[in-house]
Backbone as JSON Lines, residues from 0, in Angstrom:
{"i":0,"aa":"M","n":[164.88,157.31,155.78],"ca":[163.44,157.85,156.39],"c":[164.43,159.02,156.89]}
{"i":1,"aa":"C","n":[162.76,159.56,157.83],"ca":[163.22,160.61,157.61],"c":[163.49,161.26,160.18]}
{"i":2,"aa":"N","n":[165.08,161.98,159.57],"ca":[165.0,161.93,161.22],"c":[164.12,163.33,161.56]}
{"i":3,"aa":"L","n":[163.44,162.51,162.26],"ca":[162.7,163.25,162.92],"c":[162.61,164.09,164.63]}
{"i":4,"aa":"A","n":[164.2,163.55,164.72],"ca":[164.61,164.22,166.32],"c":[165.57,165.46,165.56]}
{"i":5,"aa":"A","n":[165.43,165.57,164.99],"ca":[166.95,166.68,163.61],"c":[165.61,167.73,163.02]}
{"i":6,"aa":"K","n":[164.62,167.7,162.94],"ca":[163.18,168.35,162.41],"c":[162.56,168.69,163.62]}
{"i":7,"aa":"E","n":[162.47,169.95,162.6],"ca":[161.25,171.73,164.04],"c":[159.91,170.61,163.29]}
{"i":8,"aa":"A","n":[158.48,171.02,163.96],"ca":[157.64,170.8,163.43],"c":[157.3,171.79,161.86]}
{"i":9,"aa":"I","n":[156.72,171.19,161.1],"ca":[156.52,172.07,160.21],"c":[155.0,172.3,160.6]}
{"i":10,"aa":"V","n":[154.51,171.59,160.11],"ca":[152.59,170.81,159.83],"c":[152.36,172.24,161.3]}
{"i":11,"aa":"N","n":[151.05,173.1,161.29],"ca":[151.36,174.02,162.77],"c":[150.27,173.46,162.84]}
{"i":12,"aa":"K","n":[148.96,172.98,162.56],"ca":[147.56,171.9,162.64],"c":[146.56,172.06,161.68]}
{"i":13,"aa":"I","n":[145.41,171.07,162.43],"ca":[144.39,170.88,160.81],"c":[143.94,172.35,160.76]}
{"i":14,"aa":"E","n":[144.08,173.1,159.18],"ca":[143.25,173.99,159.19],"c":[142.01,173.69,158.52]}
{"i":15,"aa":"H","n":[141.58,172.56,158.09],"ca":[140.08,172.7,158.09],"c":[139.79,171.1,157.79]}
{"i":16,"aa":"I","n":[139.17,171.01,157.63],"ca":[138.3,169.27,157.07],"c":[137.52,169.8,155.92]}
{"i":17,"aa":"G","n":[137.99,169.67,154.72],"ca":[136.98,169.86,153.41],"c":[135.77,168.4,153.73]}
{"i":18,"aa":"I","n":[135.22,168.91,153.54],"ca":[133.61,168.08,152.67],"c":[133.05,167.95,152.01]}
{"i":19,"aa":"A","n":[133.04,167.31,150.39],"ca":[132.84,166.8,149.0],"c":[130.56,167.14,149.28]}
{"i":20,"aa":"V","n":[130.56,168.36,148.95],"ca":[128.69,167.81,148.83],"c":[127.45,168.74,147.62]}
{"i":21,"aa":"K","n":[126.4,167.84,146.91],"ca":[126.15,167.73,145.94],"c":[125.47,169.24,145.43]}
{"i":22,"aa":"D","n":[125.18,169.81,147.01],"ca":[123.84,170.98,146.84],"c":[124.38,172.05,147.89]}
{"i":23,"aa":"L","n":[124.94,172.73,147.59],"ca":[125.56,173.68,148.65],"c":[124.84,174.35,149.72]}
{"i":24,"aa":"E","n":[124.0,174.61,148.38],"ca":[122.2,175.12,150.0],"c":[122.02,173.99,150.67]}
{"i":25,"aa":"A","n":[121.82,173.47,150.64],"ca":[121.1,172.64,151.5],"c":[122.08,171.93,152.74]}
{"i":26,"aa":"S","n":[123.49,171.33,152.26],"ca":[124.46,171.13,152.83],"c":[124.71,172.37,154.43]}
{"i":27,"aa":"N","n":[124.51,173.7,153.96],"ca":[124.6,174.95,154.6],"c":[123.21,174.69,155.64]}
{"i":28,"aa":"S","n":[122.74,175.1,155.37],"ca":[120.63,174.52,155.91],"c":[121.89,173.57,156.63]}
{"i":29,"aa":"L","n":[121.53,172.42,156.46],"ca":[121.88,171.34,157.05],"c":[123.56,171.05,158.46]}
{"i":30,"aa":"F","n":[124.01,172.11,158.01],"ca":[125.45,171.9,159.2],"c":[124.77,173.06,160.35]}
{"i":31,"aa":"E","n":[123.94,174.28,159.15],"ca":[124.08,175.08,160.47],"c":[122.78,174.56,161.45]}
{"i":32,"aa":"K","n":[122.38,173.43,161.65],"ca":[121.42,172.75,161.96],"c":[122.12,171.67,162.87]}
{"i":33,"aa":"L","n":[123.55,171.32,162.73],"ca":[124.3,170.68,162.62],"c":[125.03,171.12,164.27]}
{"i":34,"aa":"F","n":[125.94,172.79,163.48],"ca":[126.5,173.14,164.35],"c":[126.22,174.35,165.16]}
{"i":35,"aa":"G","n":[124.77,175.11,164.78],"ca":[124.52,176.02,165.24],"c":[124.6,178.12,165.64]}
{"i":36,"aa":"Q","n":[124.93,177.3,164.14],"ca":[125.07,178.47,164.02],"c":[125.54,179.28,162.22]}
{"i":37,"aa":"P","n":[125.82,179.85,161.79],"ca":[125.37,179.96,160.19],"c":[126.83,180.33,159.64]}
{"i":38,"aa":"H","n":[127.28,180.07,158.18],"ca":[128.21,179.42,157.36],"c":[128.8,180.84,157.72]}
{"i":39,"aa":"Y","n":[130.36,181.28,157.37],"ca":[130.45,182.65,158.0],"c":[131.28,183.4,156.32]}
{"i":40,"aa":"K","n":[131.43,181.97,154.78],"ca":[132.0,183.04,154.13],"c":[131.29,181.21,153.21]}
{"i":41,"aa":"T","n":[131.05,181.87,152.09],"ca":[131.33,181.46,150.84],"c":[132.15,181.46,149.56]}
{"i":42,"aa":"E","n":[132.19,181.19,149.2],"ca":[133.21,181.48,147.7],"c":[133.67,180.41,146.2]}
{"i":43,"aa":"S","n":[133.61,181.21,145.6],"ca":[134.26,180.44,144.83],"c":[135.79,179.96,144.16]}
{"i":44,"aa":"V","n":[136.16,179.17,143.59],"ca":[137.6,178.45,143.05],"c":[137.82,178.56,141.44]}
{"i":45,"aa":"A","n":[137.14,179.36,140.83],"ca":[137.25,178.81,139.24],"c":[138.51,178.2,139.25]}
{"i":46,"aa":"S","n":[139.69,178.88,139.53],"ca":[140.73,177.25,139.34],"c":[140.27,175.61,139.11]}
{"i":47,"aa":"E","n":[139.34,175.54,140.24],"ca":[139.69,174.67,140.97],"c":[137.74,174.06,140.23]}
{"i":48,"aa":"G","n":[137.25,174.57,140.36],"ca":[136.13,174.63,140.13],"c":[135.04,173.98,140.56]}
{"i":49,"aa":"V","n":[134.59,174.92,141.71],"ca":[134.35,174.56,143.08],"c":[134.21,175.69,143.86]}
{"i":50,"aa":"T","n":[132.72,175.54,144.41],"ca":[131.64,176.54,145.36],"c":[132.31,175.59,146.95]}
{"i":51,"aa":"T","n":[132.64,176.14,147.67],"ca":[133.0,176.6,149.13],"c":[132.42,177.6,150.24]}
{"i":52,"aa":"S","n":[131.66,176.76,151.17],"ca":[131.24,177.13,152.67],"c":[132.3,177.1,153.66]}
{"i":53,"aa":"F","n":[132.47,177.95,154.7],"ca":[133.45,177.23,156.0],"c":[132.05,177.8,156.68]}
{"i":54,"aa":"F","n":[132.49,177.35,158.03],"ca":[131.96,177.4,159.25],"c":[132.72,177.07,160.24]}
{"i":55,"aa":"Q","n":[132.81,178.07,160.79],"ca":[134.08,177.36,162.09],"c":[133.04,177.62,163.54]}
{"i":56,"aa":"V","n":[134.2,175.79,163.53],"ca":[133.75,175.62,164.96],"c":[134.31,175.24,166.39]}
{"i":57,"aa":"G","n":[134.52,176.13,167.01],"ca":[135.66,175.71,167.93],"c":[136.99,177.13,167.24]}
{"i":58,"aa":"P","n":[137.97,176.07,167.75],"ca":[139.69,176.67,166.69],"c":[139.35,176.16,165.48]}
{"i":59,"aa":"N","n":[137.99,174.97,164.95],"ca":[138.25,173.88,163.96],"c":[137.1,175.05,162.99]}
{"i":60,"aa":"K","n":[137.67,175.16,161.42],"ca":[136.98,174.84,159.66],"c":[136.45,173.79,159.96]}
{"i":61,"aa":"I","n":[135.29,174.05,158.99],"ca":[134.89,173.0,157.94],"c":[134.62,173.24,156.49]}
{"i":62,"aa":"E","n":[134.94,172.87,156.04],"ca":[134.64,174.01,154.33],"c":[133.78,172.22,153.75]}
{"i":63,"aa":"L","n":[132.75,173.02,153.75],"ca":[131.98,172.62,151.85],"c":[132.09,172.89,150.74]}
{"i":64,"aa":"L","n":[132.11,171.6,149.79],"ca":[133.34,171.67,149.29],"c":[131.51,171.38,147.69]}
{"i":65,"aa":"E","n":[131.67,171.89,146.94],"ca":[129.64,171.6,146.02],"c":[131.05,171.78,144.14]}
{"i":66,"aa":"A","n":[131.49,171.24,143.59],"ca":[131.69,171.1,141.93],"c":[130.63,172.3,141.77]}
{"i":67,"aa":"S","n":[131.31,173.26,140.14],"ca":[130.82,174.24,139.66],"c":[130.55,173.9,138.46]}
{"i":68,"aa":"N","n":[131.53,173.32,138.2],"ca":[130.99,172.47,136.84],"c":[131.09,171.0,136.68]}
{"i":69,"aa":"E","n":[130.7,170.27,135.28],"ca":[131.06,168.39,135.98],"c":[132.92,167.95,136.02]}
{"i":70,"aa":"D","n":[133.54,169.35,135.56],"ca":[134.59,168.56,135.22],"c":[135.76,168.48,136.09]}
{"i":71,"aa":"S","n":[134.73,169.59,137.11],"ca":[135.95,169.38,138.45],"c":[136.28,168.38,139.17]}
{"i":72,"aa":"P","n":[137.4,168.92,139.97],"ca":[137.83,167.61,140.9],"c":[136.22,167.25,141.44]}
{"i":73,"aa":"I","n":[135.59,167.94,142.16],"ca":[135.1,167.42,142.87],"c":[134.18,166.91,142.58]}
{"i":74,"aa":"A","n":[133.06,167.63,141.02],"ca":[132.1,166.76,140.81],"c":[132.54,165.27,140.75]}
{"i":75,"aa":"K","n":[134.05,165.12,139.98],"ca":[134.82,163.25,140.27],"c":[134.14,161.95,141.1]}
{"i":76,"aa":"F","n":[135.04,163.7,142.23],"ca":[135.42,162.0,143.56],"c":[133.52,162.63,143.72]}
{"i":77,"aa":"L","n":[133.05,163.02,143.94],"ca":[131.49,163.03,144.08],"c":[130.37,162.12,143.13]}
{"i":78,"aa":"E","n":[130.84,161.61,141.82],"ca":[129.87,160.8,141.55],"c":[131.3,159.44,141.67]}
{"i":79,"aa":"K","n":[132.2,159.27,142.24],"ca":[133.38,158.31,143.04],"c":[132.81,157.72,144.35]}
{"i":80,"aa":"K","n":[133.05,158.42,144.37],"ca":[132.46,158.62,145.76],"c":[130.87,159.18,146.86]}
{"i":81,"aa":"G","n":[130.59,159.63,146.24],"ca":[129.52,160.08,146.82],"c":[129.43,161.63,147.47]}
{"i":82,"aa":"E","n":[129.07,162.18,148.55],"ca":[129.03,162.72,149.96],"c":[129.9,162.21,150.42]}
{"i":83,"aa":"G","n":[130.38,163.17,151.39],"ca":[131.91,163.27,152.34],"c":[132.23,163.1,152.81]}
{"i":84,"aa":"I","n":[133.97,163.18,153.48],"ca":[135.26,163.51,153.26],"c":[135.63,163.58,152.81]}
{"i":85,"aa":"H","n":[136.02,165.06,152.24],"ca":[137.1,165.15,150.56],"c":[138.6,165.29,151.11]}
{"i":86,"aa":"H","n":[138.73,165.9,152.26],"ca":[140.86,165.5,151.88],"c":[140.88,166.71,153.74]}
{"i":87,"aa":"I","n":[141.4,166.43,154.43],"ca":[142.1,167.11,155.35],"c":[143.24,168.58,155.14]}
{"i":88,"aa":"A","n":[143.39,169.02,155.76],"ca":[144.22,170.1,155.31],"c":[144.76,170.86,156.23]}
{"i":89,"aa":"F","n":[146.18,170.89,156.03],"ca":[147.45,170.93,157.1],"c":[147.31,172.91,157.34]}
{"i":90,"aa":"A","n":[147.95,173.78,157.76],"ca":[148.27,174.75,158.05],"c":[149.93,174.55,158.2]}
{"i":91,"aa":"V","n":[150.55,175.67,157.17],"ca":[152.23,175.37,157.51],"c":[152.41,177.2,157.73]}
{"i":92,"aa":"E","n":[153.81,177.03,157.39],"ca":[154.68,178.43,157.86],"c":[154.32,178.89,156.05]}
{"i":93,"aa":"D","n":[155.41,177.8,155.83],"ca":[156.44,178.26,154.09],"c":[155.47,176.73,153.16]}
{"i":94,"aa":"I","n":[154.54,177.29,152.64],"ca":[154.12,175.51,151.68],"c":[155.37,175.21,150.54]}
{"i":95,"aa":"E","n":[156.35,176.88,150.02],"ca":[157.19,175.9,149.67],"c":[158.21,174.56,149.84]}
{"i":96,"aa":"A","n":[158.67,175.15,150.83],"ca":[159.83,174.66,151.42],"c":[158.9,172.94,152.39]}
{"i":97,"aa":"E","n":[157.79,172.94,152.52],"ca":[156.68,171.69,152.72],"c":[157.1,171.05,151.41]}
{"i":98,"aa":"I","n":[156.85,171.64,150.62],"ca":[156.81,171.26,149.32],"c":[157.6,169.9,148.74]}
{"i":99,"aa":"T","n":[159.09,171.16,149.02],"ca":[160.6,170.07,149.44],"c":[160.72,169.53,149.69]}
{"i":100,"aa":"R","n":[160.33,169.52,151.29],"ca":[160.18,168.37,152.13],"c":[160.13,166.99,152.13]}
{"i":101,"aa":"L","n":[158.57,166.99,151.26],"ca":[158.06,166.36,151.17],"c":[158.25,164.98,149.65]}
{"i":102,"aa":"K","n":[157.87,166.34,148.84],"ca":[158.89,165.56,147.75],"c":[159.84,164.96,147.78]}
{"i":103,"aa":"E","n":[161.13,165.37,149.25],"ca":[162.57,163.8,149.2],"c":[161.71,163.0,149.69]}
{"i":104,"aa":"E","n":[160.89,163.58,151.09],"ca":[160.56,162.41,151.89],"c":[159.87,160.7,150.9]}
{"i":105,"aa":"G","n":[158.9,161.15,150.13],"ca":[159.26,160.09,149.13],"c":[157.43,160.36,148.36]}
{"i":106,"aa":"F","n":[156.83,161.48,148.55],"ca":[155.36,161.73,148.55],"c":[155.2,162.08,147.75]}
{"i":107,"aa":"T","n":[154.47,161.88,146.63],"ca":[153.42,162.39,145.99],"c":[152.6,163.6,145.49]}
{"i":108,"aa":"L","n":[153.25,164.89,144.84],"ca":[152.41,165.98,144.66],"c":[151.05,165.87,143.1]}
{"i":109,"aa":"I","n":[150.24,166.35,143.89],"ca":[149.47,166.51,142.9],"c":[149.88,167.72,142.32]}
{"i":110,"aa":"H","n":[150.56,168.72,143.65],"ca":[150.77,170.36,142.07],"c":[152.39,170.1,143.35]}
{"i":111,"aa":"E","n":[152.88,171.11,142.03],"ca":[154.44,170.64,142.45],"c":[155.02,172.97,142.94]}
{"i":112,"aa":"K","n":[153.93,173.4,142.41],"ca":[154.56,174.82,143.12],"c":[153.07,174.98,143.59]}
{"i":113,"aa":"P","n":[152.29,175.92,144.63],"ca":[150.59,176.54,145.47],"c":[150.23,176.87,144.35]}
{"i":114,"aa":"K","n":[149.59,177.09,144.63],"ca":[148.09,177.92,143.69],"c":[147.16,178.88,144.84]}
{"i":115,"aa":"K","n":[146.85,179.4,144.28],"ca":[145.48,180.45,145.34],"c":[144.17,179.52,145.68]}
{"i":116,"aa":"G","n":[143.81,179.13,146.76],"ca":[142.75,178.98,147.35],"c":[141.99,179.15,147.47]}
{"i":117,"aa":"A","n":[140.77,178.68,148.6],"ca":[139.85,179.26,149.41],"c":[140.47,180.25,150.39]}
{"i":118,"aa":"D","n":[139.7,180.93,151.2],"ca":[140.24,181.37,151.89],"c":[141.41,182.16,152.94]}
{"i":119,"aa":"N","n":[141.56,182.75,151.51],"ca":[142.96,183.92,150.99],"c":[144.42,182.27,151.86]}
{"i":120,"aa":"K","n":[144.0,181.77,151.48],"ca":[145.52,180.39,151.13],"c":[145.75,180.18,149.87]}
{"i":121,"aa":"L","n":[147.68,180.25,150.02],"ca":[148.35,179.12,149.17],"c":[147.65,178.08,149.37]}
{"i":122,"aa":"V","n":[148.0,176.78,148.53],"ca":[147.81,175.3,148.51],"c":[148.14,174.38,148.17]}
{"i":123,"aa":"A","n":[148.03,173.34,148.5],"ca":[148.79,172.26,147.32],"c":[148.31,170.66,147.75]}
{"i":124,"aa":"F","n":[148.3,170.34,147.08],"ca":[148.05,168.94,148.03],"c":[148.62,167.62,147.36]}
{"i":125,"aa":"L","n":[149.22,167.13,148.5],"ca":[149.15,165.51,148.36],"c":[148.91,164.14,147.4]}
{"i":126,"aa":"H","n":[149.24,163.96,147.0],"ca":[147.63,162.64,145.99],"c":[147.35,161.5,147.48]}
{"i":127,"aa":"P","n":[146.22,161.35,147.44],"ca":[145.96,160.17,147.88],"c":[146.96,158.54,148.1]}
{"i":128,"aa":"K","n":[147.56,158.55,146.88],"ca":[148.62,157.61,146.74],"c":[149.02,157.02,147.57]}
{"i":129,"aa":"S","n":[149.43,158.12,147.96],"ca":[151.34,158.14,148.55],"c":[151.04,158.67,150.41]}
{"i":130,"aa":"S","n":[149.74,158.75,150.29],"ca":[149.05,159.49,151.83],"c":[148.25,158.28,152.75]}
{"i":131,"aa":"N","n":[148.19,156.82,151.91],"ca":[147.21,156.19,152.72],"c":[145.92,156.49,152.28]}
{"i":132,"aa":"G","n":[145.15,157.12,151.33],"ca":[144.31,157.24,150.71],"c":[143.93,158.36,151.29]}
{"i":133,"aa":"V","n":[144.49,158.68,151.91],"ca":[144.53,160.06,152.14],"c":[144.59,162.26,151.65]}
{"i":134,"aa":"L","n":[143.75,162.4,150.85],"ca":[144.33,163.7,149.9],"c":[144.51,164.5,151.79]}
{"i":135,"aa":"V","n":[145.49,165.08,151.23],"ca":[146.13,166.22,151.65],"c":[146.59,167.27,151.47]}
{"i":136,"aa":"E","n":[145.49,168.65,152.57],"ca":[146.02,169.74,151.48],"c":[146.75,170.96,152.54]}
{"i":137,"aa":"L","n":[147.8,171.67,151.68],"ca":[148.96,172.14,153.03],"c":[148.3,173.78,152.45]}
{"i":138,"aa":"C","n":[148.06,174.31,153.2],"ca":[147.57,175.39,153.49],"c":[148.77,176.8,154.26]}
{"i":139,"aa":"Q","n":[148.73,178.0,153.25],"ca":[149.5,179.18,154.35],"c":[149.28,179.71,153.85]}
{"i":140,"aa":"E","n":[149.07,181.19,154.81],"ca":[148.76,181.77,154.93],"c":[148.6,183.64,153.79]}
{"i":141,"aa":"I","n":[147.92,183.71,152.8],"ca":[148.95,184.99,152.36],"c":[148.56,186.01,153.01]}
{"i":142,"aa":"A","n":[150.14,186.37,153.06],"ca":[149.78,187.97,153.6],"c":[149.51,189.37,152.9]}
{"i":143,"aa":"G","n":[149.03,189.96,154.37],"ca":[148.88,191.1,153.45],"c":[146.92,191.5,153.43]}
């Protein structure tokens, strides 16, 4: 069991909430109406087979995710569960140290090493089977 009193906070904040969508263009229009502002960025992440769109809502970010190929994790998620919340991402200072710490705490990771993700981040995901069914993403800002 983790001795919380002996450890300092490692997760800084919720970095963003990811929402899987079937049609990014239509979803951008919908969320622009909801938030009263346009998305600020669209980006493709070929390694994950996804196109993303980001909204800044006060201090929070929302990431829309559309599959860019039928074998991508988002395509599989949409086929199984439909549109909706896909993951919650947490900002961390040192993603490699956090991966090590979480493995020692018994979590199962999808990515043993961080990889480049969207929005200038290194990312790694925890398997939802080890986090009460929630897909957790760790994000570290890439310096530079």
